[in-house]
C-alpha positions in Angstrom: 70.0 92.6 73.4 72.5 90.4 75.1 71.2 88.6 78.1 73.2 89.1 81.3 74.1 85.8 82.9 72.9 85.5 86.5 75.8 85.1 88.9 75.7 82.5 91.6 76.0 84.2 95.0 77.9 81.9 97.4 78.2 84.2 100.4 76.6 87.5 101.5 78.1 89.5 104.3 76.1 90.9 107.2 76.1 94.7 107.7 78.8 94.4 110.3 80.9 92.0 108.2 80.7 94.4 105.3 82.0 97.2 107.6 85.0 95.0 108.5 85.7 94.1 104.9 85.6 97.7 103.8 87.9 99.0 106.6 90.7 101.1 105.2 93.0 100.8 108.2 96.3 98.9 108.0 95.2 96.7 110.9 91.7 95.8 111.8 90.3 93.4 114.4 86.8 92.0 114.2 85.9 90.6 117.6 84.0 90.2 120.7 81.1 87.8 121.0 80.7 84.4 119.4 78.4 84.0 116.4 79.4 87.2 114.7 80.7 85.4 111.6 84.4 86.2 112.2 86.1 83.3 110.5 84.0 83.7 107.4 84.9 87.4 107.3 88.6 86.6 107.4 88.2 84.1 104.5 86.4 86.8 102.5 89.3 89.2 103.2 91.6 86.5 101.8 89.6 86.6 98.6 89.3 90.4 98.3 92.3 90.8 95.9 92.4 87.5 94.0 92.0 89.2 90.7 95.6 90.5 91.1 98.2 87.8 90.1 100.6 89.1 92.8 98.1 88.8 95.7 99.6 86.7 98.5 97.5 86.1 101.6 98.2 83.8 104.6 95.6 82.7 107.2 96.9 81.7 110.7 95.5 79.6 113.5 97.4 78.7 116.7 97.4 74.9 116.0 96.9 72.7 113.0 93.8 70.9 114.4 92.2 74.4 114.8 93.1 75.2 111.2 91.1 72.2 109.7 87.7 73.8 110.0 88.9 77.0 108.3 90.3 74.9 105.4 87.1 72.9 105.1 85.1 76.1 105.0 87.5 77.6 102.4 86.6 74.7 100.0 83.0 75.9 100.0 84.0 79.5 99.3 87.1 79.3 97.2 86.4 76.4 94.8 83.4 78.1 93.1 85.8 81.0 92.3 88.1 78.7 90.4 90.6 78.0 93.2 92.7 74.9 93.1 93.9 73.5 96.5 97.4 71.9 97.1 97.1 69.6 100.1 100.9 69.4 100.6 101.4 73.2 100.9 97.8 74.0 102.2 97.7 76.7 99.5 94.9 77.8 97.2 95.9 79.1 93.7 93.4 81.1 91.7 93.1 81.5 87.9 94.9 84.9 88.1 97.9 83.3 89.9 96.9 84.8 93.3 97.6 82.5 96.3 96.0 82.1 99.7 98.0 79.9 102.2 96.9 78.3 105.5 99.3 77.9 108.3 99.7 77.5 112.1 102.0 79.1 114.6 102.0 76.9 117.7 105.2 78.1 119.3 106.9 81.4 119.1 109.8 80.0 117.2 107.5 79.0 114.3 107.5 82.6 113.2 111.0 82.2 111.8 109.6 79.9 109.1 108.4 83.1 107.4 111.7 84.9 107.3 112.2 86.1 103.7 108.5 85.6 102.8 106.2 88.4 101.6 102.5 88.8 102.0 100.2 91.7 101.3 97.4 90.2 103.4 98.0 88.5 106.8 95.0 87.0 108.6 94.9 85.9 112.3 91.9 83.8 113.4 91.3 83.9 117.2 94.1 86.3 117.9 93.7 86.0 121.7 95.0 82.4 121.6 98.5 83.7 121.2 99.9 84.6 124.7 101.8 87.6 123.5 102.3 89.8 120.4 105.7 88.4 119.4 104.6 86.5 116.3 102.1 89.1 115.3 104.6 91.9 115.4 107.3 89.9 113.6 104.9 89.0 110.8 104.3 92.7 110.3 107.8 92.8 108.9 106.6 90.3 106.2 103.8 92.6 105.1 105.1 94.0 101.9 104.7 94.0 98.1 106.4 95.3 95.0 106.0 98.9 93.9 103.2 99.3 91.4 101.6 96.0 92.3 98.2 97.7 92.9 97.8 95.7 96.1 96.6 96.9 99.5 98.7 96.0 102.5 96.4 94.8 105.3 96.4 92.8 108.5 93.1 91.4 109.6 92.2 89.4 112.7 89.3 88.0 114.7 89.3 87.7 118.5 87.1 86.7 121.5 87.7 88.4 124.9 88.6 85.1 126.5 92.1 83.7 126.0 95.6 84.1 127.3 96.3 86.9 124.9 93.3 89.0 125.6 95.3 91.6 127.4 97.8 92.4 124.6 95.1 92.3 121.9 92.9 94.7 124.0 95.9 97.0 124.5 97.0 97.0 120.9 93.5 98.0 119.6 92.5 100.1 122.6 89.4 98.1 123.1 87.0 99.6 125.8 85.6 97.4 128.6 82.2 97.1 126.9 83.8 95.9 123.7 82.5 98.9 121.7 84.3 100.1 118.5 87.7 101.8 118.8 90.3 103.4 116.6 93.9 104.3 117.3 97.2 105.3 115.6 100.5 103.5 115.9 102.8 106.2 117.3 105.9 104.7 115.6 104.5 104.2 112.1 101.5 106.5 111.9 99.4 103.5 110.6 95.8 103.3 111.8 94.3 100.4 113.7 90.6 99.7 114.2 88.5 97.4 116.3 85.1 96.4 115.0 82.8 94.7 117.5 81.1 91.4 116.4 78.1 90.2 118.3 75.5 87.5 117.9 72.9 90.2 117.4 74.7 91.2 114.2 74.2 87.8 112.7 70.6 87.2 111.6 71.3 83.6 110.8 72.0 82.7 114.5 69.8 85.2 116.4 67.0 83.5 118.3 68.4 80.0 117.7 69.5 77.2 120.0 73.0 78.6 119.7 72.0 81.9 121.4 70.2 80.0 124.2 73.3 77.9 124.7 75.4 81.1 125.2 72.7 82.5 127.6 73.3 79.5 129.8 77.0 80.0 130.2 78.6 81.0 133.6 78.5 84.8 134.2 82.0 85.7 133.0 81.8 83.5 129.9 78.3 84.8 129.1 79.5 88.5 129.4 82.5 87.8 127.1 81.1 85.4 124.6 77.5 86.7 124.2 77.8 90.4 125.2 81.3 90.8 123.8 82.7 92.5 127.0 86.4 92.6 127.5 86.4 93.1 131.2 85.0 89.6 132.0 87.6 86.9 132.2 86.7 83.3 133.0 89.0 81.9 135.7 90.3 85.4 136.5 92.6 85.5 139.6 91.4 88.9 140.6 87.8 88.7 139.6 86.9 91.3 142.3 88.7 94.0 140.3 86.4 96.8 139.3 87.3 99.8 137.2 84.7 101.8 139.1 86.2 100.9 142.5 89.9 100.5 141.8 90.8 103.1 139.1 91.0 106.8 140.0 92.1 110.1 138.6 95.7 111.1 139.3 96.4 113.7 142.0 99.5 115.1 143.8 100.8 112.9 146.5 100.6 114.3 150.0 104.1 114.9 151.5 103.3 112.6 154.5 102.6 109.5 152.4 105.2 106.7 151.9 106.4 106.6 148.3 108.4 103.7 146.7 108.7 101.6 143.6 108.9 98.0 142.6 110.6 96.4 139.5 110.7 93.2 137.6 113.4 93.7 135.0 113.5 92.1 131.5 115.0 92.8 128.1 113.3 90.5 125.5 110.3 90.5 127.8 109.0 93.7 129.2 110.5 95.4 132.2 107.8 96.4 134.6 108.2 99.2 137.2 105.4 100.5 139.4 105.5 103.5 141.7 103.3 103.2 144.8 102.1 105.7 147.4 100.6 104.6 150.7 98.2 106.6 152.8 98.8 104.5 155.9 97.5 106.9 158.5 94.1 108.0 157.2 92.7 105.3 154.9 95.3 102.5 154.7 95.1 102.7 150.9 97.9 101.9 148.5 97.9 103.9 145.2 99.8 102.8 142.1 100.6 106.1 140.5 103.1 105.6 137.7 104.4 102.7 135.6 107.0 101.6 133.0 106.2 98.6 130.8 108.6 98.3 128.0 110.9 95.9 126.2 114.6 96.2 125.3 115.7 98.6 128.0 119.3 98.4 128.9 120.2 99.1 132.6 121.4 102.6 131.5 118.1 103.3 129.6 116.0 102.0 132.4 117.9 104.0 135.1 117.4 107.2 133.1 113.6 106.5 132.7 113.2 105.7 136.4 115.1 108.8 137.5 113.0 111.0 135.2 109.8 109.7 136.8 111.1 109.8 140.3 111.7 113.5 140.1 108.6 114.4 138.2 106.0 113.0 140.7 103.9 115.9 142.0 104.0 116.3 145.8 101.3 118.2 147.7 103.0 120.2 150.5 99.6 121.4 151.7 100.1 125.0 150.6 101.7 124.3 147.1 102.5 121.4 144.8 106.1 120.7 143.7 108.0 118.0 141.8 109.4 115.3 144.1 113.0 116.2 145.0 113.8 113.2 147.3 115.6 110.1 146.1 113.3 107.0 146.1 114.0 103.4 147.0 112.6 100.3 145.6 112.2 96.5 145.7 113.5 94.5 142.7 113.3 90.9 141.7 116.3 89.2 143.4 117.3 87.6 140.1 118.4 91.1 139.1 121.4 90.8 141.3 122.6 87.5 139.6 126.0 88.1 138.0 126.0 87.2 134.3 129.7 87.7 134.0 129.3 91.3 133.1 127.9 92.5 136.4 124.2 92.4 137.4 121.3 94.5 136.4 120.6 95.4 140.0 124.2 96.6 140.6 124.1 98.6 137.3 120.9 100.3 138.3 122.2 101.1 141.8 125.4 102.6 140.4 123.0 105.1 138.8 121.2 106.0 141.9 118.5 103.3 141.9 118.6 102.4 145.6 117.2 99.0 144.8 117.0 96.1 147.3 116.3 92.5 146.3 112.8 91.2 147.0 112.7 88.4 149.6 111.6 85.2 148.0 110.6 82.0 149.8 108.4 79.0 149.3 105.0 80.1 148.2 106.0 83.7 148.1 104.1 84.3 144.9 100.9 82.9 146.5 101.5 85.2 149.4 101.8 88.1 147.1 98.6 87.2 145.3 96.7 86.9 148.6 98.0 90.4 149.7 96.5 91.8 146.5 93.2 90.1 147.2 93.2 91.7 150.6 93.8 95.1 149.1 91.2 94.7 146.4 88.5 93.5 148.8 85.6 95.9 149.5 85.7 97.0 153.2 82.7 97.3 155.4 82.6 101.1 154.7 82.6 100.5 151.0 86.3 101.5 150.4 89.1 99.4 149.0 92.8 99.1 149.9 94.3 99.4 146.4 93.6 102.0 143.8 95.4 102.6 140.4 95.8 105.9 138.7 94.1 105.8 135.3 97.4 106.7 133.6 98.8 103.2 134.5 97.0 101.7 131.5 99.0 98.5 131.3 98.4 97.5 134.9 94.7 98.2 134.5 94.6 95.9 131.5 96.9 93.2 132.9 95.6 92.8 136.5 92.0 91.6 135.6 93.2 89.5 132.7 95.5 87.2 134.8 94.0 83.7 135.1 94.7 80.7 137.4 97.1 77.9 136.5 95.0 75.4 134.6 96.8 72.6 136.3 95.3 73.6 139.6 96.4 75.5 142.7 96.4 79.2 143.5 99.2 80.4 141.2 98.9 82.4 138.0 98.9 80.7 134.6 102.4 81.1 133.3 101.0 81.4 129.7 99.4 84.7 130.6 100.8 87.6 128.6 102.3 89.0 131.7 102.5 87.8 135.3 104.8 90.6 136.8 
C-alpha cells in the first residue's frame, strides 16, 4: 500500500470566506466590517485557477504604499505553492505558467495603462477608496480570455462602508442599509452581482481579542460601519441627520394645489442629475423629491426627451380623480449650462425643446447656503415632522445624500472627491 504524503495546509478559509470563494456570479464583493479576512480572501481568489497556464489575475489597490502589505502577505501564501516573484513587474509566476500581478490605480488616467491587456480574474482591495466607478467599469472591458481556455471570468472585490466611493459601490451591488447579503442582475449584460457581508464575528481568529475591543471604542459612525458593517453610517457625513425612516416615503399622486418644479446639474462624462420637487407650502411646508434622472452621456436632445417624458407622466391628484400632469414645468439649472462652447449652450438647447430652464443664481458661499437650507429641511420639527422627504423611487439621491462628507481641509463645504456632489 502506497502511503499518502500529508499536505501542508498554509491557509484555511472561514465559513464566510469559503462562501465568497465559491460564488458563481461574475462580480462579487466581500465587504462590510473590519476583521472579516477580506484581503486574504482576494489573494485566495487569485490562486483559484493557477493550475491553468493561461490564468492571468491582477490585484489592485488605490496606491502603491497600500499595496505593500498585500504583496508581503502574498509571499506567505504564494511561495509555498511554487510561485516565483518578479520585483520589477510585481508579478508572481507559477509552475504552470499562470501569473498574478499586483498594481495600483491612483488616478483615473492610470486605467489606460491596461488598454490591450487581458485578465480572467480582476481583484479590487478596498473598493470604496476609488471615488467613482470609472476605473472599475473600464477594467471590465479587460475581463476576457481565449475560447476553450477553461478559465472562469470573475471580478472580486473587498470593501468597507467608509470611503469616498461607498455610494457607488453600494449602488452597484444594491447593498441594504444594514449591510446584509444582496444579489442583483446587470440589466445591460444579464451578468449577476453579489454582495457577501464580512463581519468580525465571522472571523474566529479575531473574535474576543483586543482588536474587537478597539473597534468597540470607535466613534458611533465608525463603530457602526467598521464593526457592525452598516452602510448607512458615514463618518464625517454632512447630512448625518438623514434618516431613511423619517426622510424616505412611498410615492403618491401630487395634489393639484402644490408647487411643482425641477432642478438640473448637467454633465456628459459625469452624470447629469435632474430632480423633480413638489412643495406642500400651505399645509405642512414640506418639499418632496418625487422623481430623478442620474445618467451619463446624455446629449441635450436625449436629456430633453427624458425630461419631457417625466414631466408629463407625473400623477396629479385633482381631488376626485388622478391624471397625468398636462402642464409645462419650469426649472433651475446650473448657470454654467448657458456658457457658449462655440456650438451653443446646453441650456439654450434644452430650452429650444421646451425645457423652460433658468440659470441658478450663484454668489459667494452659495454652496454653503444651499447646504444650510438642506439642513433646515432635514431637521426634525417640534411636532416630529421634517421639511424634506424623498420618494423611495429616487434611489440615487437616497444613496448619495447621506454619503456626502465634509471637505477634509476644513470648512462647511462638501469633499470634492465624493462620488457626487450635485
